[in-house]
C-alpha positions, 0 to 999 in steps of 0.5 A: 140296540134292544137287549144288552147286559148292563154294568153298574155304571150303565144302570146308574147312568139310567137311574140318574138320567146322565148322558148315555141313559137313552142307550140303556133305556130298553136294554135291561137283561135279567138272568140268574147267576149259576155255576157255569157263569161262576166258572166263566167269571173265574176264567176272566180273572187273569186276562182282565187282571191289568184292568183291576175289574171287580167280580161284578165287572167280570160277571157282566162281561161273562154274561154278555159273552155267554148270551152273545149280547153287547155289554153297556158301560160308562167305563172307558177302560173296557174298550180294548178288553172286548175284542180280546174276550170276544164280547162286544163292549159299548161305552155309552158316553164318550 
């Protein structure tokens, strides 16, 4: 996997050289947060309410969906949400 969107837990796994860091190493993506993304994040609030995702979590998922890129995370609770939101979620450690 060469490019992906990272949530904070995936980035921390890389910085702290934790299990799964190897999957994050070459997957950094940078993109400005604009009005279109803000609307997409707001639309994700209801379908992800049961997971109690933060604004940052929803921003990560929205960006992955917009760019058609996988989202890397260490949060196992995200596993089932990807299919429903039409975004590929990859949990970097089992």
